N, C-alpha and C positions, 0 to 999 in steps of 0.2 A: 691609753695603752691596755689597761685591764679589760675594757669593753671589747677592744679589737681582738684580743686574745680568746675572750669568750665566744665571740661571734665565729671566729675561725674554729674553735673547738666544737661549737654546736653544728656547724656545717659538716664536720668530719663525722660527728657521732649522732646526728640527728636521727638516723635510722635505727638507733639502738635505744631510743628513749622508751621506757616501759616495755622492753621485750620480756619474753617469758622463758624461764629456765629452771628446771628442777622443782617446779611448784611454786615458783615465785616470780612476780613481776619485778624486773630489775630497774631501778632509777639511778643512772650515773649522774654525778655532778663534779664540776671541777673544783679543786680544793687546795691548790698550791699555797694561797693565801686566804684570810677570811674575806677580804674584798672581792676575790675571784669567785669564792664560794657563793657570796651573796649574789654577784652578777650573774653566775651561771644558773642559780636556782629561780631568780626573778625572770630569766628569759625562757624558762620551761613553759610548755603548753599548759593551759588552764590556770595560770598563776596570775593574780593581779597584785600590783606593787604600789604602795602608798609611800612615796619617797620622803614626804614631809614627816610622817610619823614613823619611818624606818620599819614597816611591817609588810609582809606578804600574806596573801591569803590564797588557799588552795581548796578547791572543791572539784574533785574528780571521782571516777569510778574506783580509784585506788586509794586515795587519802583525802581527808577533810581537816582543815584546821589553819593555823596561822604560824608564821615565823617572825620574830622580832630581833633585832640586832642593834648594837651600839658599839662604836669605838670608845671604849673606856678611856684610854689615853694611848699616846703613841706606842705601837707595838703590842697592844693588848685589846682584843675584841671579846665581846659576849654575843653569843647567837643562841636563841632559845626557841624551840619549836613546841607548840601544843598541838598535837596531832591524834587522829584516830585512823587506824588502818583498816579499810573495808575488805581487803583481800591480803593474802601473803605478799609482803613488799620486801625486796632486798635492796636497800640503799647502798650505793657503791661510790665511795669517795676516791677519785682518781686524779692523777697529775698530768700535766703536759711535760714538754722537754725543758722547761726553764728551771726545774728544781724548786725547793722550798726550804725555808729556815723557820717555819712555825710548828711549834708543839701543840697538840690538842688534848685538852683535859676535859673529859665528859663525865656528866652525872646525870642520872635518870630517875624520874619517879613515874612509874607506870603500873598498870594492871591489865589483866585480860579476862573478863568475866566469861568469855567462850571457853577458854581453856585456862583455868586459874593457875595450874602448876607449871605452865610453859614459861620459861624464861627467855628474854631476848638474847639472841646469839650474835656475837661480834667476832670476826676472824676466827671461826671455829671454837669459840669459847663462850659459855653461857654467862651471862651477866645479870644477876638478880636485881630486883628493885632496890633502890638506895645504894647503888654500887658505883665506884669510880673507875676510870680507865684513862691512862695517859699514853699518848703515842708520840714517837719521835718524828721529826720532819721527813716527809716522803713516804710514810708507811701507808699503804692503801687500807681503807677501812671498810669492811664489808659487814653491814648490820642487817639482821634478818629479823623482821617484825611479823609475828603470826597475825592472821586475821582476827579482829576484835581487840587488838592491843590499842590502848589510849593512854596518853600521859603527856608529861613534859620532859623534854630532852635538852639539857644545858650543854653547851659547848664553850669553854673558855680557851681562847687561842692566843698565844704569845710567842714572839720571836726571840732569837738568841740575844738581841740587843737589850731587850726588856728584861730577860733573865740576868744578864750580866749587870745591868743597872740596879736591879732590885734584890739580887740574891747572891751572885757568885763572887762579888767583891766583899762579902760579909761572912759572918759565922753562918754554917748551915742553919736552916734545915734543908735546903733544896739542892746543894751542890752535889752531894753523893747520889741523890736521887736522879739528876739528869745524866750523870755518869753511868749510873745503872742502866737507865733506859737505852743510852747510846750503846752500851756494851752488851745488852742482852740480845740474843739472835732474832727472836720474833719483833723486837723493836717496840714493845709496849708492856706496861705493868697495869694490874688491876688490884682493886681493894674491895673487900666486903666488910661492913660493919666498922668502917674506920671512924665515921662521924655519926654518932647517935643523933645529934641535932641538926644535921645537914638538911633535912627535908624543910623544917620551918625557915631556915635561912634562904633556901632556894625558893620557897613559895613567897617570901617577902620580896625577893628579887623580881619574880614574875609579876607580882602585884604592882610594884613601882614601874616595871617596864611596860606592862600592858595597860596601865591607868591613863589619866589625862597627861599626855606628854607635853602639854603647854603649860602644865602646873609649874609654879616657880620652883626652881632647884630640882626638878625631876630628874635631869641627867646627873646632877651631882648626887642625888640620893642613890641612884643605881650604881654609880661609881663607888661610893662608900661601901655599899652593900656588897658589891662583887669583890672588892679589895678585902673586905672582912672575911668572906667565906674562903677566899684563896689563902689568907693568912692562916685561918684555923685549919685548913686542909694540910698546908705544908708544915705546920707545927706538929699536927697528929703524925704525919709521916716521919718527921724527925724523931718524935717520941717512940714510934714503933722501931725505927732503925736502931736506936740506942738499947732496945731490949736484948737480953741474951737470946741467941738463935733458937733455942728450945721453947721459948715462951711467945714467940711471934705467932700470930694467928689470922691477921687480917689481910696480909698480902697474899694474893693469889700467885702461886709460883708459876714460873714459866719453864719449869723442869720438863725438857724434852721428852723423857721416858713416860711421864705421867700423861702428857698431851697425846703421845702416840698411842697409848692404851686407850684413852677416852675416845680418840678418833675411831680406833678399831671397834670398840664396843658399840658406838652409835652407828656404825656401818654395818653391823652384824646383829641387829636386834632381833631379826627373825630366827636366828640360830640359838642353840643351847648355850648357857654360860660356858666359856672354854675352860674356866678354872685358873686359879692364881699362878700355879707353876708354869702353865703354857703362856700366860701373859707376861710374866717375869722374864722368861726365857726369851720371848719375842722382843722385849724392850731391853734386854741385856743388863737387867738389874736383879738384885736378890728378892725373893718373895716377900721377906719381912720389910725391906726398904720400900717396895712398891706399895705394900698395904699402908704403911705410916704415911708416905708422901701423898698417896691418892686421897686418903681421908683428910689430910691437912688442906688440900686444894678444895675438895668438893664437899667435905663434911659428912660424907657416907663412906662405907666400905665399897669396895670394887663391885661386889655382888649387889649390894643394895642400890647403887647407882645404875648398874645395868637394868636390874628389875623395875627401877623407877622410870627409866627411860622407855622401857617396853610399855609400861602401863600408861605413860603419858601419851604415847603414840596410839595406843589402844582406845584411849578416850576420844582421841580426834577422829579415829575411824568409826567409832560408834555415833558420835555427835555430828560430825560434819559429812561423813561419807556414807552414813546410814547402813554400814556393814552389819550383817547379823552376828549375833554374840558367837555362835558356833564357829562361824568363819573366822572371826577374830581370833578365837581360842586356837583353831587350826593353824593360823597365819603364824602364831607365835610358838607353835610346836608343843602345845599342851595336849595330854592324852585325852582329857575330857574338859567340857565346859565348867565343871564344878571346881577343879583345881584352878582354872584360870580365874573364875569368880573370887575365889579366896585370895589369890595374889592381887587382883584388881582392888579388893576391898582394903588390903593392907596399905595401899598407896592412896587411894582416893576416899576411903572411909565410906564407901557406898558400893552396892553390887552393880555389875553392869546393867542389870535389868532396871536399875533405878535411874540411870542416866536419862536426862530430858532430851528426847530426840524429836521434839516438836519443830525444830527450825527448819 
């Protein structure tokens, strides 16, 4: 049944594989269940699949790397990709009409030597290295990976029955979390800095998963490691939820006014900063509340965030598009190149003239 569903879906969407939109090559894949996700990805063009070792290899003009997967236990899957993106790629998790009861918990370890300050973007929200994100069933996941990004991308996927068996009939940590995800309008939550030791745990999982899979107890080892990192994650979430509201800092808010302002700023990088009063009025919140909430989510003031995004785009234009400095300066509305250079140096710790443009 899963294979038939995938074949039917592929026939319907085949013409959309790797189509180009808004500067990104779009890669859709079916994700109602982890099994369907694996089936749809292994049937993509240019992908080879080793069933015995549960690994897929991809070497295309768009991406290069591998994906490994394992059903840890009934209702719980682990899917890990080690990928390098050769161009801008938009991975698009979609669903067919059968619905889904699987949550996805994602953790990423990545960097981008081409544009070091550029974060991965998921569902219009920037997700920094070593961050977590959890999505309720049926939520489309649009992930934007800039050219040059490489890293490990972990997906833990579990259904409602697994949650009920392991958590909901016991004392939290997770009961309130799942209720919160189901009740929040965007349908997902993200965390930054939640687990300082998450990366070593994740790397251990990858080492076990990508090592000799015929080694004795290798599947058991992966299972123990996966359950350990999940236990730590949910415990940390529980500890965070118990804190007084004013002391919470790692949960990235899904506050609609904040994201409305962030979206407006990103879409208007070529304009002058509109001012706090204008933005607060647009989002129907007080200026003071906007400033506090925005900094809590993004770690910067509204103006600093706007200026940083401008200069990150400027770096891409200088390095990748080979645009002249004076033209980049004019593009962002600076009166002269000197003022632009000062703003650029505050963000990138170097002048525009020092950018390596040899690529």
